[in-house]
C-alpha positions in Angstrom: 0.0 0.0 0.0 1.4 3.3 -1.1 2.0 5.9 1.7 -0.7 8.5 2.1 0.1 11.7 0.1 0.4 13.7 3.3 3.1 11.5 4.8 5.8 13.5 3.1 4.3 16.9 3.8 5.9 19.5 6.1 4.2 22.6 7.3 5.4 26.2 7.1 3.8 29.6 7.9 1.9 28.2 10.9 0.5 25.3 9.0 -1.1 27.3 6.2 1.5 26.2 3.6 2.9 22.7 3.0 6.0 21.5 1.2 6.8 17.9 0.2 9.9 16.0 -0.6 9.4 13.2 -3.2 11.9 10.6 -3.9 12.1 10.4 -7.6 14.9 7.8 -8.0 17.3 5.9 -5.8 20.7 6.3 -7.3 22.8 3.9 -5.1 26.1 5.6 -5.9 25.8 5.6 -9.7 27.1 9.2 -9.8 30.6 10.4 -9.0 31.0 12.4 -5.8 29.2 15.6 -6.5 31.5 17.5 -4.2 34.5 16.7 -6.5 32.7 17.8 -9.6 31.5 20.9 -11.4 27.8 20.2 -12.2 25.2 21.8 -14.5 21.6 20.6 -14.4 19.0 20.9 -17.1 15.6 22.1 -16.0 12.2 20.4 -16.4 13.5 17.0 -15.4 16.5 17.2 -17.7 19.9 15.5 -17.4 23.0 16.4 -15.4 26.4 17.3 -16.8 29.4 16.6 -14.5 33.1 17.5 -15.0 35.9 16.8 -12.6 36.8 19.9 -10.5 40.4 20.5 -11.4 40.8 22.8 -8.3 40.4 19.8 -5.9 42.6 16.9 -5.0 40.7 13.7 -5.7 41.4 10.2 -4.3 40.6 7.9 -7.1 39.4 4.5 -6.1 37.3 1.6 -7.5 34.3 2.3 -5.3 33.3 5.6 -7.1 32.9 6.1 -10.8 35.2 8.8 -12.1 36.5 10.1 -15.3 39.4 12.1 -16.7 39.6 15.9 -16.2 39.2 16.4 -19.9 35.8 14.6 -20.0 32.2 15.6 -19.3 29.8 12.9 -18.3 26.1 13.4 -18.8 23.6 11.4 -16.6 19.9 11.1 -16.5 18.1 12.0 -13.2 17.8 8.3 -12.6 21.6 7.9 -12.7 21.8 6.3 -16.2 24.8 7.4 -18.3 23.7 9.2 -21.4 26.9 10.6 -22.9 30.6 10.8 -22.3 32.3 13.8 -24.0 36.1 14.0 -24.4 37.2 17.7 -24.6 40.3 18.4 -26.6 39.9 22.2 -26.8 41.2 24.9 -24.6 40.3 25.0 -20.9 36.6 24.9 -20.1 35.3 28.0 -18.5 31.6 27.3 -18.2 29.0 24.8 -19.3 25.2 24.7 -19.0 22.0 23.7 -20.8 19.7 25.3 -23.4 15.9 25.1 -23.3 15.9 22.2 -25.8 18.3 20.0 -23.8 21.5 20.8 -25.6 24.8 21.1 -23.6 26.7 24.4 -24.1 30.4 24.2 -23.4 32.5 27.4 -23.5 36.3 27.5 -23.4 38.7 30.2 -22.3 39.4 31.2 -25.9 35.8 32.4 -26.4 34.6 29.4 -28.4 31.5 27.5 -27.5 30.0 24.3 -28.8 26.5 22.9 -28.6 26.1 19.2 -28.0 23.0 17.1 -28.3 22.5 13.9 -26.4 24.1 12.0 -29.3 27.4 13.9 -28.7 27.1 15.8 -32.0 28.1 19.4 -31.7 27.1 22.4 -33.8 30.2 24.8 -33.4 32.3 32.2 -27.2 34.0 33.4 -23.5 33.2 33.0 -19.7 29.5 33.0 -19.4 26.1 32.5 -17.8 23.9 30.4 -19.9 20.1 30.6 -20.2 17.6 28.7 -22.4 18.0 30.9 -25.5 21.5 32.3 -25.3 24.4 33.3 -23.1 26.2 36.3 -21.7 30.0 36.1 -21.6 32.5 38.1 -19.6 35.8 38.8 -21.5 39.3 39.0 -20.0 38.9 42.8 -20.1 35.7 42.5 -17.9 33.4 43.4 -20.8 30.0 41.7 -21.3 29.0 40.1 -24.6 25.6 38.7 -25.4 25.0 35.8 -27.8 21.4 35.5 -28.9 20.2 32.1 -30.0 22.4 29.1 -30.8 23.1 29.6 -34.5 26.6 31.0 -34.2 25.5 34.6 -34.2 28.0 37.4 -33.6 28.3 38.5 -30.0 26.8 41.9 -29.1 28.4 44.1 -26.5 26.3 45.1 -23.5 26.8 48.4 -21.7 30.3 48.8 -20.2 30.1 48.1 -16.4 33.6 49.7 -16.0 34.9 47.0 -13.7 38.4 47.1 -12.3 38.3 43.6 -11.0 36.0 40.6 -11.5 32.7 40.6 -9.6 32.5 38.2 -6.6 29.4 36.6 -8.2 27.1 37.4 -11.2 24.0 36.1 -12.7 21.5 37.1 -15.4 17.7 37.4 -15.9 16.7 36.0 -19.3 15.1 38.5 -21.8 11.7 36.8 -21.7 11.4 37.6 -18.0 12.4 41.3 -18.2 10.1 44.3 -18.9 12.5 45.5 -21.7 12.7 42.1 -23.3 16.5 42.4 -23.2 18.8 40.3 -21.1 19.7 41.9 -17.7 23.0 41.0 -16.0 23.5 41.5 -12.2 27.0 41.8 -10.9 28.1 41.9 -7.2 30.7 44.7 -7.1 32.1 45.7 -3.7 29.0 46.4 -1.4 26.5 47.0 -4.2 25.0 45.3 -7.3 25.3 46.6 -10.9 22.4 46.1 -13.3 23.7 45.9 -16.9 21.7 45.7 -20.1 22.3 46.6 -23.7 21.9 50.4 -23.0 23.3 51.2 -19.5 24.9 50.0 -16.3 23.1 51.1 -13.2 24.6 51.0 -9.7 21.7 49.9 -7.3 23.6 51.7 -4.4 23.4 48.8 -1.9 25.5 48.5 1.2 25.2 44.9 2.2 27.6 43.3 -0.2 29.7 41.9 -1.5 27.5 38.8 -2.1 28.7 35.2 -2.5 25.6 33.9 -4.2 22.9 35.4 -6.4 19.8 33.7 -7.8 16.8 35.1 -9.7 13.4 33.4 -9.2 12.0 31.4 -12.2 9.6 34.2 -13.0 12.3 36.8 -12.9 10.5 39.0 -10.3 12.6 38.2 -7.2 16.3 37.9 -6.4 18.0 36.0 -3.6 21.4 37.2 -2.4 23.7 35.7 0.2 26.1 38.1 2.0 29.6 37.2 3.2 28.2 36.9 6.7 25.6 34.3 5.7 22.6 36.6 5.6 20.1 35.5 2.9 18.3 38.6 1.5 15.4 38.5 -0.9 14.5 41.6 -2.9 12.5 42.4 -6.0 14.7 42.4 -9.2 14.2 46.2 -9.5 15.6 46.5 -5.9 12.5 48.6 -4.8 11.1 46.1 -2.3 12.7 44.2 0.5 10.9 40.8 0.6 12.6 38.7 3.3 15.8 38.1 5.3 17.2 35.0 7.0 20.4 34.3 8.8 21.7 31.0 7.4 24.3 30.7 10.2 21.4 29.8 12.5 21.0 26.6 10.6 24.2 25.3 12.3 25.6 23.8 9.1 29.3 23.3 8.7 31.3 24.7 5.9 30.5 27.3 3.2 27.1 27.5 1.4 27.3 25.5 -1.8 24.2 26.7 -3.6 21.3 29.2 -3.4 18.4 28.1 -5.6 14.7 28.8 -5.8 12.0 26.3 -5.1 9.5 27.5 -7.6 8.8 31.2 -7.0 7.9 30.9 -3.3 10.8 29.5 -1.3 14.6 29.4 -1.4 16.9 26.4 -1.1 20.3 26.8 0.6 22.6 23.8 0.5 25.8 22.7 2.3 27.6 19.5 1.9 25.1 17.4 3.7 22.3 19.8 4.6 19.6 21.2 2.4 17.6 24.1 4.0 14.3 25.3 2.6 13.6 28.9 3.6 10.0 30.1 3.2 8.8 33.6 2.5 8.2 34.4 6.2 11.5 32.9 7.5 10.1 29.5 8.2 12.6 26.7 7.4 12.6 23.0 6.6 15.7 20.9 6.8 16.6 17.9 4.7 19.7 15.8 5.4 21.8 13.8 2.9 24.8 11.6 3.2 27.1 13.7 1.1 27.3 16.6 -1.3 24.3 17.6 -3.3 23.4 19.6 -6.4 20.1 21.5 -6.8 18.3 22.5 -10.0 15.7 25.1 -9.9 12.4 24.1 -11.6 9.4 26.3 -12.4 7.4 24.5 -9.8 10.0 23.3 -7.3 13.6 22.3 -7.0 15.3 19.0 -7.9 18.0 17.8 -5.4 20.6 15.2 -6.6 22.8 13.5 -4.1 25.0 10.4 -4.3 22.2 8.0 -3.4 19.0 9.8 -4.4 17.3 12.2 -6.7 14.5 14.2 -4.9 12.0 16.8 -5.9 10.9 19.4 -3.3 8.0 21.6 -4.1 5.2 23.5 -2.5 2.2 21.2 -2.3 -0.2 22.2 -5.0 -3.4 23.9 -3.9 -5.6 21.1 -5.3 -3.7 18.5 -3.3 -4.0 20.6 -0.1 -7.7 21.1 -0.7 -8.3 17.3 -1.0 -5.9 15.8 1.5 -5.3 18.5 4.2 -6.4 17.0 7.5 -9.8 18.3 8.6 -10.4 19.9 5.1 -14.1 20.6 4.5 -13.6 21.8 0.9 -16.0 20.3 -1.7 -13.1 18.3 -3.3 -12.2 16.7 0.1 -15.9 15.9 0.7 -16.1 14.4 -2.8 -13.1 12.2 -2.2 -14.5 11.2 1.2 -17.8 10.4 -0.5 -16.1 8.1 -2.9 -14.3 6.2 -0.1 -17.6 5.9 1.8 -19.2 4.5 -1.4 -16.4 1.9 -1.8 -17.0 1.0 1.9 -20.7 0.7 1.2 -21.4 3.5 3.7 -24.6 5.6 3.5 -22.5 8.7 4.2 -21.6 8.8 0.5 -25.0 10.0 -0.6 -25.1 12.5 2.3 -21.7 13.9 1.2 -22.7 14.3 -2.4 -25.9 16.1 -1.4 -24.0 18.5 0.8 -21.8 19.7 -2.2 -24.4 19.5 -4.9 -23.9 23.1 -6.0 -20.1 22.8 -6.0 -19.9 19.3 -7.4 -18.6 20.3 -10.8 -15.8 22.5 -9.3 -15.0 19.6 -6.9 -14.6 17.2 -9.7 -12.3 19.5 -11.6 -10.1 20.0 -8.4 -9.9 16.3 -7.8 -8.8 15.7 -11.4 -6.1 18.3 -11.0 -5.0 16.7 -7.7 -4.6 13.4 -9.5 -2.2 15.0 -11.9 -0.1 16.4 -9.0 0.4 13.0 -7.4 3.5 10.9 -8.2 2.2 7.5 -7.0 0.0 5.7 -9.6 -2.2 4.2 -6.8 -3.3 7.6 -5.6 -3.7 8.9 -9.1 -6.2 6.1 -9.8 -8.0 6.8 -6.5 -8.4 10.5 -7.3 -9.5 9.8 -10.9 -12.0 7.3 -9.6 -13.4 9.8 -7.2 -13.7 12.3 -10.0 -15.5 9.8 -12.2 -17.8 9.0 -9.2 -18.6 12.7 -8.8 -19.3 13.5 -12.5 -21.8 10.6 -12.6 -24.1 12.8 -10.4 -23.9 15.7 -12.9 -26.3 16.0 -15.8 -24.1 18.2 -17.9 -20.4 17.8 -17.5 -17.7 18.0 -20.2 -15.4 15.0 -19.7 -12.6 16.3 -21.8 -10.4 17.3 -18.8 -11.0 13.9 -17.2 -10.0 12.0 -20.4 -7.0 14.3 -21.1 -5.7 13.9 -17.5 -5.9 10.1 -17.9 -3.8 10.3 -21.1 -1.4 12.8 -19.6 -0.7 10.6 -16.5 0.0 7.6 -18.8 2.5 9.6 -20.7 4.1 10.9 -17.5 4.3 7.4 -16.1 6.1 6.2 -19.2 8.8 8.9 -19.2 9.3 8.8 -15.4 10.4 5.2 -15.7 13.9 4.5 -14.4 15.1 3.5 -17.9 13.9 6.8 -19.4 14.6 9.1 -16.5 12.6 12.2 -17.3 10.9 13.1 -14.0 8.4 15.7 -15.4 5.7 17.1 -13.2 2.3 17.9 -14.6 3.1 21.6 -14.4 6.3 21.1 -16.3 4.6 18.9 -18.9 2.0 21.6 -19.6 4.6 24.3 -19.5 6.8 22.6 -22.2 4.1 21.1 -24.4 3.9 17.4 -25.5 5.8 18.1 -28.7 8.8 19.2 -26.6 8.6 16.0 -24.7 8.6 14.1 -28.0 11.8 15.9 -29.0 13.5 15.0 -25.7 12.6 11.3 -26.2 14.0 11.3 -29.8 17.2 13.0 -28.6 17.7 9.9 -26.4 17.0 7.6 -29.4 13.9 6.4 -27.6 12.1 6.3 -31.0 9.6 3.5 -30.2 8.4 5.2 -27.0 8.2 8.5 -28.8 6.1 6.9 -31.6 3.8 5.4 -29.0 3.4 8.7 -27.2 2.8 10.5 -30.4 0.1 8.0 -31.5 -1.5 8.0 -28.0 -1.7 11.8 -28.0 -2.8 12.0 -31.7 0.3 13.9 -32.7 1.9 13.5 -36.1 4.8 11.1 -36.0 6.8 13.1 -38.6 9.5 14.5 -36.2 10.0 11.1 -34.6 10.3 9.3 -38.0 12.7 11.9 -39.3 15.0 11.6 -36.2 14.8 7.8 -36.4 15.8 7.9 -40.1 18.6 10.3 -39.4 19.9 8.0 -36.6 19.7 5.0 -38.9 21.6 6.7 -41.6 24.3 7.8 -39.2 24.7 4.3 -37.7 24.2 2.1 -40.7 27.1 0.5 -42.6 27.6 -0.1 -46.3 27.2 -3.7 -47.3 30.7 -5.0 -48.2 29.9 -6.7 -51.5 31.8 -5.8 -54.6 34.0 -2.7 -54.9 33.6 0.9 -55.6 30.2 2.2 -56.2 28.6 -1.2 -55.9 29.4 -1.4 -52.2 27.7 1.9 -51.5 24.8 1.0 -53.7 23.9 -2.1 -51.7 24.0 -0.3 -48.4 22.1 2.7 -49.7 19.3 0.6 -51.2 18.8 -1.3 -48.0 18.6 1.8 -45.8 16.5 3.6 -48.3 14.0 0.7 -48.5 13.8 0.5 -44.7 13.2 4.2 -44.3 10.6 4.4 -47.1 8.7 1.4 -45.8 8.6 2.9 -42.3 7.5 6.3 -43.5 4.8 4.9 -45.7 3.5 2.7 -42.9 3.5 5.3 -40.1 3.9 8.7 -41.7 1.6 8.7 -44.7 1.8 11.6 -47.1 2.7 14.2 -44.4 6.3 13.1 -43.6 9.1 14.9 -45.5 11.9 12.9 -47.0 14.0 16.1 -47.7 15.3 16.6 -44.2 16.3 12.9 -44.0 18.0 13.1 -47.4 19.9 16.2 -46.2 21.3 14.1 -43.2 22.4 11.4 -45.7 24.2 14.0 -47.7 25.9 15.5 -44.7 27.4 12.2 -43.7 28.7 11.7 -47.2 26.0 9.3 -48.7 25.0 11.3 -51.7 23.4 8.5 -53.6 21.3 7.5 -50.6 20.2 11.2 -50.4 19.2 11.2 -54.0 17.2 7.9 -53.6 15.3 9.4 -50.7 14.6 12.6 -52.5 12.9 10.6 -55.2 10.1 9.9 -52.7 9.7 13.6 -51.7 6.4 14.8 -53.2 7.1 18.5 -52.7 9.5 19.8 -55.3 10.1 23.0 -53.2 11.7 20.7 -50.6 13.6 18.5 -53.2 15.2 21.2 -55.2 17.2 23.2 -52.6 18.9 20.0 -51.3 19.7 18.8 -54.8 21.4 22.2 -55.4 23.4 21.8 -52.2 24.4 18.3 -53.3 25.5 19.7 -56.7 23.0 17.5 -58.5 22.3 20.4 -60.8 20.6 18.6 -63.7 18.3 16.7 -61.4 17.5 19.9 -59.5 16.6 21.7 -62.7 14.6 18.7 -64.0 12.6 18.4 -60.8 11.9 22.2 -60.9 10.6 21.9 -64.5 8.5 18.9 -63.7 6.9 20.7 -60.8 5.4 23.4 -63.1 6.4 26.0 -60.6 7.9 28.9 -62.6 9.3 30.6 -59.5 11.1 27.4 -58.6 12.6 27.1 -62.1 13.8 30.7 -62.0 15.3 30.0 -58.5 17.3 27.0 -59.8 18.4 28.9 -63.0 19.7 31.9 -61.1 21.5 29.7 -58.5 23.2 27.7 -61.3 24.1 30.9 -63.3 25.8 32.4 -60.2 27.7 29.2 -59.3 28.6 27.5 -62.5 31.1 28.6 -65.2 29.1 30.2 -68.0 29.9 27.5 -70.5 28.9 24.7 -68.1 25.7 26.5 -67.3 24.6 26.8 -70.9 25.7 23.3 -71.7 23.6 21.9 -68.9 20.5 23.5 -70.4 21.3 22.6 -74.0 22.1 19.0 -73.2 18.7 18.6 -71.5 16.9 18.6 -74.8 13.1 18.7 -74.9 12.8 17.8 -71.2 14.5 21.1 -70.2 13.0 23.1 -73.0 10.7 25.0 -70.6 13.7 26.0 -68.5 15.4 27.3 -71.7 12.4 29.4 -72.6 12.1 30.8 -69.2 15.8 31.7 -69.2 15.3 33.6 -72.4 12.3 35.4 -71.1 14.2 36.5 -68.0 17.4 37.4 -69.8 15.5 39.4 -72.4 14.0 41.6 -69.6 16.7 41.6 -67.0 20.1 40.5 -68.5 20.6 40.9 -72.3 24.2 40.0 -71.9 23.3 36.6 -70.5 20.9 36.1 -73.5 23.6 37.0 -76.0 26.0 34.5 -74.4 23.3 31.8 -74.3 22.4 32.3 -78.1 26.1 32.2 -78.9 26.7 29.1 -76.9 23.7 27.3 -78.4 24.8 28.4 -82.0 21.6 30.3 -82.5 22.7 32.7 -85.2 19.3 34.0 -86.2 18.3 34.6 -82.7 21.6 36.4 -82.0 21.1 38.5 -85.1 17.5 39.5 -84.0 18.8 40.3 -80.5 21.5 42.6 -82.0 18.8 44.3 -84.1 16.6 44.8 -81.0 19.5 46.3 -79.1 20.3 48.5 -82.1 16.8 49.9 -81.9 17.6 51.3 -78.5 21.1 52.6 -79.4 22.5 55.7 -81.1 25.1 56.4 -83.7 28.3 54.3 -83.5 26.9 51.7 -81.1 23.9 51.2 -83.4 26.1 50.7 -86.4 28.2 48.2 -84.5 25.1 46.2 -83.6 23.8 46.2 -87.2 27.2 44.9 -88.4 27.0 42.2 -85.7 23.5 41.2 -86.9 24.9 41.1 -90.5 27.7 38.8 -89.4 25.3 36.4 -87.6 22.9 36.3 -90.6 25.8 35.7 -93.0 26.8 32.5 -91.0 23.4 31.0 -91.8 23.1 29.9 -95.4 19.3 30.2 -95.4 19.5 33.9 -94.3 21.5 35.4 -97.1 18.7 37.9 -97.9 18.7 39.1 -94.3 22.5 39.3 -94.4 22.4 41.5 -97.5 19.8 43.8 -96.0 21.9 44.2 -92.9 24.9 45.0 -95.1 22.9 47.7 -97.0 21.6 49.1 -93.7 25.0 49.4 -92.2 26.2 51.2 -95.5 23.2 53.5 -95.2 24.0 54.4 -91.6 27.6 55.1 -92.5 26.5 57.3 -95.4 24.1 59.1 -93.1 27.0 59.8 -90.7 28.9 61.3 -93.6 25.9 63.5 -94.6 25.7 64.8 -91.0 29.3 65.8 -91.1 28.9 67.5 -94.4 25.8 69.4 -93.4 26.5 72.9 -92.2 23.0 73.2 -90.6 23.5 70.1 -88.4 20.7 68.3 -90.1 20.0 64.8 -88.6 20.1 62.0 -91.1 21.1 59.0 -88.9 18.5 56.3 -88.7 16.3 57.5 -91.6 15.2 55.2 -94.4 16.7 55.5 -97.9 13.6 57.3 -99.1 13.6 59.7 -96.2 17.4 60.3 -96.6 17.0 61.1 -100.3 14.1 63.4 -99.6 16.0 65.2 -96.9 19.0 65.6 -99.2 16.7 67.2 -101.8 15.1 69.4 -99.2 18.5 70.5 -98.0 19.8 71.2 -101.5 22.2 68.3 -101.5 20.9 67.0 -104.9 24.2 65.3 -105.9 24.1 63.3 -102.7 20.6 62.3 -103.4 21.6 61.1 -106.8 24.5 59.1 -105.3 22.1 57.5 -102.8 19.8 56.5 -105.7 22.8 55.0 -107.5 24.4 53.3 -104.5 21.2 51.7 -103.2 19.7 51.1 -106.7 16.6 53.1 -106.0 14.1 52.4 -108.9 13.4 55.4 -111.2 9.7 55.4 -110.3 10.4 55.7 -106.6 13.1 58.3 -107.1 10.8 60.4 -109.3 8.1 60.2 -106.6 10.6 61.3 -104.0 11.7 64.2 -106.1 8.1 65.2 -106.9 7.3 65.3 -103.2 10.5 67.2 -102.3 10.1 69.9 -105.0 6.4 70.3 -103.9 7.4 70.6 -100.3 9.9 73.3 -101.1 7.6 75.0 -103.6 10.3 74.8 -106.2 7.9 74.6 -109.1 10.6 75.8 -111.6 12.9 73.0 -110.5 9.9 70.6 -110.7 9.2 71.8 -114.3 12.8 71.4 -115.3 13.0 67.9 -113.6 9.8 66.8 -115.4 11.3 67.8 -118.8 14.7 66.2 -118.0 13.5 63.0 -119.5 10.3 61.1 -120.0 8.6 60.5 -116.6 8.6 56.9 -115.6 5.6 57.6 -113.4 3.7 59.6 -116.0 2.3 63.1 -115.3 -1.0 62.2 -113.8 1.0 61.6 -110.5 2.3 65.2 -110.8 -1.3 66.6 -111.2 -2.8 64.6 -108.4 0.0 65.3 -105.9 0.1 69.1 -106.7 -3.7 69.2 -106.3 -3.5 67.3 -103.0 -0.9 69.7 -101.7 -3.0 72.7 -102.7 -1.3 73.8 -105.9 -4.0 73.3 -108.6 -2.9 76.1 -110.8 0.6 74.5 -111.1 -1.0 71.2 -111.7 -2.9 72.4 -114.8 0.3 72.8 -116.8 0.9 69.1 -116.5 -2.6 67.9 -117.6 -1.8 68.3 -121.3 1.1 65.7 -120.9 -1.3 63.1 -119.5 -3.3 60.6 -121.5 -6.1 62.3 -123.5 -8.8 60.1 -122.0 -7.9 61.3 -118.5 -7.5 65.0 -119.2 -11.2 66.0 -118.7 -11.3 64.5 -115.2 -7.9 65.9 -114.3 -9.0 69.5 -115.4 -12.0 69.0 -113.2 -9.8 68.0 -110.2 -7.7 71.2 -110.9 -11.0 73.2 -110.9 -10.7 74.2 -114.6 -14.2 73.3 -115.8 -14.0 75.5 -118.9 -10.7 73.8 -120.0 -12.4 70.5 -119.4 -15.3 71.6 -121.6 -12.9 72.7 -124.4 -11.3 69.2 -124.1 -14.7 67.7 -124.7 -15.2 70.0 -127.8 -11.8 68.9 -129.2 -12.8 65.3 -128.8 -16.4 65.9 -130.0 -17.8 64.4 -126.9 -21.1 66.3 -126.5 -22.5 63.7 -124.0 -19.6 64.3 -121.6 -19.9 68.1 -122.0 -23.6 67.8 -121.0 -22.6 65.8 -118.0 -20.1 68.5 -117.0 -22.9 71.1 -117.5 -25.1 69.3 -115.1 -22.5 68.9 -112.4 -20.7 72.2 -112.6 -20.6 74.3 -109.4 -22.2 77.5 -110.5 -24.2 79.2 -113.2 -21.3 81.3 -114.6 -19.4 78.1 -115.5 -22.7 76.7 -116.8 -23.2 79.6 -119.3 -19.5 79.2 -120.5 -20.1 75.5 -121.0 -23.3 76.2 -122.9 -21.4 78.6 -125.1 -18.8 75.9 -125.9 -21.6 73.5 -126.6 -23.3 75.9 -129.0 -20.1 76.1 -131.1 -19.9 72.4 -131.5 -21.2 70.9 -134.8 
């Protein structure tokens, strides 16, 4: 029969508050002598790290486990060895634990390493370590802060202007301060300096120097121990004096070893064999051990490790006091009494239930919580049974808390087992979250237990499976069969098959192969990594790792197959920046039709953002026509000499393709035209711009500028047809109103465009009187209409008379614009035979 829960209770504050000491594990000398070691404990039921104290003389014998001074041994709270680290670096200054159970070791050279429980390190100076970073003190007594554990650069805190090292110092983590920045407290002479990233403030105390300094878990209170042994508790802003206690009155021998908090309510002071718990009103409780101890502050109590035991001391939770306190008349105590009476078939059970009917639901909730606070499974079952008995009398009660507590206690029982050694309390479990517990189990390679817990709590098994797969990859061996790549192939196939089968069986479609593949690549098994990546469904997870592995073609192919344009662009730009240009283009060209989408996307990007890349790509792929077109497009945005150079480049590209001789000829003529235009601009005294005009526009501008000979040379050099040349000259003479020149030009030789064009163009430009002189040179059958277009109706009538066309004359008569012209036409008609 398990002891009654109150058997381990001890009263403080005149019996209003109780503390209890629970034996978590019996160690039976499994640990080295704690008095001979430097010890660092991880919170929330975490492991211990021990290193031999090189300042002490140690008698080495067979009775006590010991290790070399260059080693750090990690033990579980149950005394099981978890890890042995050999340290070959410079002298260790400090070590401690992060919030996710990784060991931080700092040497005198300012270098720190992070070790997980597998002994793998991810790799600053003297320090105090908290869950999410550390603060280091340099040899020049400056403070440096390191935020996080990703190897970030240390940031200097305010200069404390110390002339000698502080007697003791500690820190308050940033998540517990009002400013959300780390605060360092240093005992300097009789006072304390508060240092953050902005300033160093002297708190102007007079009780120092202090030998021990410890902030409470919530960061609101600070415990200080003076040289004379006075324990002084103040608020961390030093505005309120909370308590004082003279530790000398405890009668212990030797110096104080530790000052630690028991939750946020009491303080634990330890000597070699005595542990003293000091309450907020100066009440004390004493606990004796057979040798040195080490205490670890927890959020809800304090863990004490001795040579033969691991204990947990805490303030008894309110729900437990309510249920079990002798003489308690709370509803939860009456409910528990009712359940016991019911089991004993006593009629008092019904009377008890009736007496708390209005408070029954609250009583059930409190009994459920009390079950979670108990360590012994027998009392947990009794309390849950009492809660179940009570809720049966309630018409409407949500059983979720009851069910969840049952699940939680099963999980806590599993991890508290001696073999596992994670003595979590209910408060710590809820504070950390179940997923954090899963991570702690996997870090110990307890994958089966982690999977069972995940399944039991309806959590995804992804993280467990990934950690298991990574561990399997690290520890698996290649099958020795054959030589070279064949040996690796056999081992890789076996491991890959085992991982895939396990993932498909337990993980479904949610588990990611990419992280496991990355682990395989990190340990040098590239082919195994590639095989695992083939099973990854998300290309966005596949591709980055393939790029890291230098599997460039496969990465690009996967990106193309995914249909994700952004992912293809990401791969292309990564490869363009990393590979030699020739190798980059060859990779795309050799991909053929399967990488054609990547080729097209590259061209689209390069055309908009990087024309130089596009030019190199076309040249590498022997795309002469595309290179020529690109040169032409660039020429359209250029001026003068650069434009001429691009046109010549286009001509060269076209000439290298036998099927593009016409285009090559056109580019040759265009470059000659541009060169001619540059000459014209140099010859022009009026700074007339010719560059970039067409042949026709250039000839016309020459004519307009009086450069007739140059116009004729252009006609000759560029074989401008006579008809087009005559049209250009006609338009030029008309534009300059040089009608005499036009007349002379028209009589220079027979017009290849006829003279009807002269008439119509002159009329169009508003020169009908000039146009009339050219009508007689036109075909006779068109003269009547041309005279009409020139507005010469009478001359049109005379033309009708000469041709004897009375019908047409009558038609002119009917359509003429006024009566005066009509009378003249009538007169012409009357003279006709």
